[in-house]
N, C-alpha and C positions, 0 to 999 in steps of 0.2 A: 328432452333432455340435450343440451346444445354441445356441439362440440367445434373443438377448435385446433388444428394443428401446435404441438408439442413448440414447434420454433416460435410463436410468436409467443405465446407463455415467456419460454427459456427468454426472449426480448427484455418482456417486462419486465418481468421479474431482474435483469441484470440493469436497468436502468434505475429500476426502485432503489438495486442496490448503491450502487453510484451516488444514488441522493441522500444516501444513508436510513431510508423506508427498509430495515431491515426485519420487521415483523410483518410487515403488507408483506414481502417481495416469500418471505417464507407461507405465510398464509396462505399467497396464490400458488407455490408450487405444490404446495401437501393436498392442497382441493382438487386438485389436476391429475385425472389418469388416464394411463395410457395404457391398453395392450398390446400394443407395439408394439417390439422387445426396444428397440431402436430407439423410440420418442421415451419411452421409459427409461432409458439409460441417459439421455438427453437431460429428462429433468431430475436424475439421480442428482446428475453430476454436477446442474444447476446449483439446488439444493444445498450439496456442496460448499460450494461455492461463494454461495451467500454467507451459509452460517461461517466463514473460514472468515471473511471479512466483516461478517457480525462480530465472531469471538476477538479480532485481534482490536476492534476500536473499544471495545465493552471489558474487554479481560473476561471471558468469559467461555462457556463448553458447551457448543450447542449441536459442534460438525465432530466429533467423534462420532457420533450413533451414527448422522449423517453420513459421511465417509465410509462407515461398514454397509449403507445401502446402496450401495452403487454397485449394481452388478461385476464388474470387471476391473482389472489392474492397467489401463491406460497410459499413457503419459499425462495426460492431464490429474488427471487423479494423485499418481505417488509426488507430482506439482504442489497439488492442494494438502498433502500427506507434509510436504517439507513446509510446507507457511505454519502449517497449525504445530510442529514440532518449533520455528522457527518463535511463534508465539508465545508456545510453553518457557524455552529457553529466556526469554526475555525478563519474566520474574522471576523461574527458580533456577538454583543452582545446579550443576551437574553436567554429566557429558551428553554430549546429543553427536550421531555419526550424520551431522547435516554435509558436511564438506565435502566427501566422498558421492554419494547420493545425489549431491546436482552435479556436481561433472559431470558422473555417470549420463543426467538429463540430459548437460550442453552438448554432449558427444550422441545421447539418441535421439536431439530434440529433434520430430520430422520439418521443420519447415526454420525459414530463419527467425518469426516473429516469435514462435515456442523456445527457440536459442534465447533470441534477445532476452525473454521475460526469468529464462530459467540463471542468465549470468545475472540478472538485474536483482534475482535474492539474492545466488549468491555473493555477490557484494554488498548488499545488508548486512546475509552473517561474518562474514569477514570482518566489516566494519563492526557489526553489534554485539558476536558472540566472544570469537576467537581475536578483537582487537589486531586486526593486521589492514591498516588504511590506505598501505599502497597496494596492495590486490587487490582491498575493493574497488581502490579509486579504476582497475583496469579492467571491471568490471563494467561497473558502468557506464567510461567510454563503450564498452561493446555493445553491452544496450542499448546505449543512444544511438549507437554507429547502426545499427537494426533496425531499433525503430523508426529512424530517417530512411530508411529503404524501405518499409512496410507500410511508412504513413499509420502511424500506430501512435498518436496523439500522448492517451492515456502513458503507456511506457516510457515516450518520450517527456516526457513530465517527470513521473519519477526519476528517470535517471539524470535529468536535469536540478533537480533538486535534493540530491545525491552530490552532484557532484558540485552546484555552488556553495554546498554545506563545505564540502572536503575546502575549496577557495579559500570562501571565512575565517576554516581553522587556520589557515596558512599565509592570512592576514592579508590577500589581494581581494580587499574589498568591492571594486571597481568590477570584475571579472564575477564573482560570487551575487551583486548586485544584476548584473544582465544575464548569470543561467537564474538564481530565483526568481525574476521577472517573468522569463520566458516561459520557464513552470511553472510560473502563476498561471499566466495564460491561458498552456496547452490544457495543464488540471483540468481550467473551470470552460474550456470548451470540450472536454469529455464527461463534463457534467461528473466528476468522481469528488463528491465532497467533505471529507473524512480528512483526505493526504490536500486537498488544496486548503485548510485550515491548519493542517499541521506547518503548511508552506506558508501562513499567512506569518504566522509564529515564527518559524527562523526571518521573513522579512524584519518583523516588528525585531529582533535580533539583530538585526544587521543594523534599523535606525540607531540603536541603541550604541552601537559599533562604531559607528558614525558621528557619535556626540548627538544626536534626536533623540534627545530622553523621552522629552513630550509627543513627538509624534510615537516612537516603540510606546509608550504606556497604551496614548489613543489605540494605534491597532490594536493589542494588546489586546483591552477594553475588549474590543468588539470583535475578535475571533474569543475570546474568554466566552464572551451570549451565546454565537452560535453554537459550541465547544459544550455548554453544557447543555442545550437545550436538543445534544445531538448524544449528550450523556457520555463523555470520550472523555475520560482518565488524565490520559499520558497530555491531552492537549489543552484541559485544565488547568493542571499542574503547571506546565512552561508558563503557559502566557499569567497563570499567578503570578510568577517568579517576576517574572517581565515588571509588569505591574506595580510590582512591590520592591525589587532590588536596584539597586543606581545600576550606574552605567557599567560594562564590562566589557571586557574582548572575550572571555571563558564562552565558548559554544557550549549549549546543551550537553546531558551528558549521552543522550542519546537520541535519534532523527530516524526516529521510526518510520 
């Protein structure tokens, strides 16, 4: 029987997740076993993270069982639980105690990187669940500052993507383009395909706002092809709207 340190398996699964190869990542993690409790916990946490990302893109629910299997209640586990509940809140009406839980995670974050991640998700939830754009903007700015401090390209790209959305909604198309293009570069550098495609759908919407309808439709068409390969419904729907509707300055309802 071959042996491999859990850390290498976790890293490989993480890269597969970023590339949208969720099933392969899940199969890799579930086929790997560890007798050491620390390695077992790391594998279980990685599986939960992959399934959270998978469910968010595909609007499925694989993560509930994965989260239940993590043998601790760490800060990272609690953030994944909030991300799961956020995805549910986007598709279902109801009351969700997400705000207070996230504020607790921000206060209890063990380092600046995790504090930045918690601020990012606090911004997304303020935007898309509670409809508090000013508060969301503040959280994104904190997330970006901490991402740059920690050299976290993925977090910086996510924060800039949402800040660019706000700039576009405010009518500052120059700032929006700068932030969205920088976000695209950082997300591509990090190798995270799903938000890169979502980001490029925002750039297609920006092209439409700038009056380049043909360019907008061309970019949306290419992003739509990629999104269909990944089978990510919200990107498919957003790009179809850009492909078929006339130019308008109205931003998309959601910017996951």
